[in-house]
N, C-alpha and C positions, 0 to 999 in steps of 0.2 A: 203342136206349139201354137200358142196364141200371142198376139201383140197387145200388150196392155197400154192403153192410152188414157191418161188422166191428167187433170188439172188440180193442183193442191193450193189451198188457201188457208192462211192462219186466221183463227177466230179467237178473240179475247173471251174468256169465260163469262164476263159480265154481259156479253152480247148474245149469249145462248138463247135466251127467251125471245129476243127479237128475231133470230133465225127461225126458231120453232113456229113463230106466229107469222112468218113471211107468207104472203098470198100464194107464192109458188108451191110451198109445202102444204099449206092448208087445202089447196085444190086437189092434192093427191094424198090426203091424210090416210086413206084406206090402204095405201101401199106401204105404210110405215112398219118396219121390222127392227127389233132391237136384239143384239147379241153381245156376249162377252167373248173377246178374243185374247188368247195368250200365245205369244210367239217367241220361240227360241231361235236366235241367229247363230250361225256357225262360220268359223274361219280358221285359218292356220295360225300358229303363234306369231308369225311375222305378217299376218293379214294379206296373204297372197290374193285371196278372192277380192278384197277391196281394191287392191292395186290393179286388178284386171276388170274392175267394174262388174263383178258378179255378186249377187246376193243369194244366200242359201238359208232357208228357214224351215222350221217345223211349227205348224199352227194347230192349236186346239180350238175348234169351232163347235161349241156345244159338246156333244159326246164324240165328235168326229175328229180324227187327226189327219192333217194334210201336210205334205212336204212340197216345197216350191223352190225352183231355181229361176232367178231373173238375171238376164245378162244383156250386155251391150246396150243398144238403144241410144236415144238422144233426148236432149232437153232444150226447148226453145220456147220463148214467150211464156214460161211457166209450165209448158206442156211436157209431161214425162211420157216417153214411149220406150218400152222395153219388151224384149222377147220373154215369154213366161211359159214354164212347164210346171204344172201342178197336178198332183194325184193323191188319192187316199192311201194311207198306210194304217197298219193295225194298232200301233202304239206310238208313244213318244220316243221314237228312235228312227234316225235316218236309215233309209233302205235304198241304196243306189241302184240295186237291181230293178227297182220299179220304174226308174227313169228311162225314157227312150234313148237310143244311142246318140241321137242328134243333140241331146241336152248335155251329154258328158263329153264335150269337146273342149279344146283350149286348155285352160288351167285345170278344169275338172276331169279332163281326159287322162291326167297323170295319176297313176295309182298312188304314188308317194304323197301327192297333195290330198287325196281323199283320206288316206290313212292318218294324216296329220291334223285333220279337221276336228275341232272341238267347239263346244258352246262358248260364246263370247259375251253376249248380253241378251236381255229379254225385253219385250214390250208387252204391256197388258193394258187393254182399253175396252171401253164400251163403244160399240158401233151401232148407230141408228141410221137406217137407210130408207130412202124414198125413190120411187121410179118416176122419171120424167120423160116426156116425149113431145114431139111436135107434129104438125100435119105433113111435113116433108118425110116423115119416117125416121128421123133421128131419135135415138134413145140413149138415155144415160141413167146412171145410178148416183144419187147424191148421198154421200156418207158423212155423218158427223161422228168424229172419233174423239173420245175423251178418256185420258188415262195417263200413262207415264212410260218412260224408257228406264230400265233398271240395269245398273252395272255396279260392281263392287266399289267403284269410285264415287257413286252417287246416283242421282236420278234427274231426269229432265221431263217436263210436262208434255203431254200430247193434248192439243186442243185445236182441231183443224177440220176443215171441210175438204172432202175429196169428191171431185166430179169425174166419174169413170165412164168413158164412152162404151156403150153396149152395141150400138149400130148406127151407121150413117156418117155424117161429116163432123170432124173435130171442131169445126167452127161453132157448133152447137154448145160445146163446153164453154167457150168464151162468151157466147151470148147469154147463157145462164149466169156466168160469173159476173157479167156487167149488171144484170138485173139484181143480183144479190148485193153488189157493191153500191147500188143506188140507195139501199136501205141500211147497209152495214159497213163498218170500217174494216173490211177484209184486207189482208196482205198476202200477196203471192208468195207461196212457199217454194223456194228453189231446191231445197234439200228433201231428203226422205227420212222416214223414221230410223232406218238403218244408219244414215249419216249421223243422226243424233247419238246413236249408240257408240259409233266410232269416236264422236266428239268426247264422250265421257271417258273413252279409253286414251284420250290425249292426242288423237289424230285429227288435224284440221282439214277442212274442206279444201280440195285442190283439183283444179282442172287445167288442162293444157290450153294454150291459145289457139285461136282459129287462124288458119293460113289464108293468105289472100292470093288469088289467081290473077291472070291477065285477062281483062275484059274490055272489049272495044265498044260494043253497042250501048248507047246511053240508057235505053230501057233496062237492059240487063245490068248495067252499072248501078242504076238506082236500086234495083232489087237486091243486088249483091252487097252493096255498101250498107243498106239498111239492115239486111240480115246479119251481116258481120257485126255491126254496131250493137244490135239487140243481143246477140250472143255474148259480146264482150261485157255488156251491162250485167247479164245474168252470171257470167263466169266470175266477175270480180265484185259482185255485190256483197257476198258473205265475207270475203277476205277484207274488203274495205271497211266493213263494219267492225271487224276484229282489230283494225288498226294498221293494216298493211298499206304503207304509203304508195308503193309501186302499183298495187291493185287499184287504189283510189285514183291515181293519176290516169290509169287506163280507163277506168269507169268514167271519169270526167271527160277524157278525150272522146270517148264514144258518144256522149251527149253533144259535145261540141261539133263533131263531124255530122251527126244527125241534123243538128240545127242548120249547119251550112248546106247540107243536102236539100233540106226542105226549103231553104231560102233561095237556092239556085233553081229549084224546080217547083215554084209555088202553085202551078196549075195541075200538078200531078194529083190524082184522086187521093192518094195516101197522105200527101203533104197537106191537102185541104182539111183532112180529118185530124191529123196529129200535130200540125205545126205549132198551134197555140200552146198546147200542153208541153210540147218539147221545148219551146222557148223559155217557158217559166222554169222548167226543171233544169235546163242548161244554165240559166242564171243562178239558181240556187246552188247547183254543183260548183259553178265557177267561183261563187262567193266563198264557199267553204274551202275550196282548193286554194284560193288566193290568200285566205287567212292562214292556212297551213304553211304556204310558201313564205309569207311575210314573217311569220314567227320563226322560220328556219328550223322547224322541228324535225328531229330524226324519226319520229313516229307520231302518229296522231295522238294528241293528248285526250284525256277523258272527256272534256267538253266537246271536242270535235266528234268523238265516237257517239256521244249522246245526240248531237245535232244530226249526224249522218243516219243514225238509227231512226230518228224522228222523221227524216225525209223519206226513208224507205216505207214508213207506215202511213204516209199521207195518201189521201184519196186520189189526188192527181197522179201520183207515181204509179199506183196500182191500176188506175183506170187507163193510163197510157199503155202499160204493158198488156192489159187485157184487150184493148182495142187493136194493138199490133197483132196479137194472136188471132183475133177474129178476122182481121184483114188478110193475114198470110196463111191461115189454116187451109188445108186442102182435104 
């Protein structure tokens, strides 16, 4: 079993040439590799795998077929970390006998679930990769993915950058992300390609709230409050953009609490780095939230959705989240 650790960033198609000409990639141009990938995702008719946060796919990579299980894991600061089991198979057909016993636990440990599994959607995209490293021994693979997600209900585009950690500290992913953001209007991608497939199936993004424990020490309190606020921002970002008023309220509250936290502890090293951006973002969120409250809307209207979507694409919002990730990564 491997632990996949990656940072996903949305890239607008018009900015592709700017990425390709970025000094970081020009310096490692000899490591560039291009491949066509075709992936079939599987689930049960009632999407039990999705409910248990398990992804199951078969990938065609050149002339090779690979089957993969991804399960559990976490997502914070835009960082995706999941357990992964991947192995070669002979053809475009799942073969559960090839997986180790540890992969077939939980929902996939049930024979009835495995028997009910069928293809649900596909992704096809061109992947261009570069290998990056630093003097500390950290290594990552930068992937540019361009293609689409296909389902009988329609298609969604794929145009994103993935930074996958190969060795070393996850902080390196955020450091490279910030260097890219300095030249490109990148947006942190909190969802996966599989989630876009489920979106085409009519299933919206949904995550549970984070619980809050009893903490006495002020240093621990600062770290815990900041961690929970950032998690709330990520959890409710997509739902807020889709017009969920409750999610937007929690998203706004998270920024308000962060702003209060940094104001109360201005000398904290994290506050010194993040306070200014946090204050500006809190003011923008509060203004949007106040407009929504003033209008007494039962749901966010189209204009508010547009403004909120624009906020999520701003450089300051994505820089803030990348800086949080760099500070908190271990």
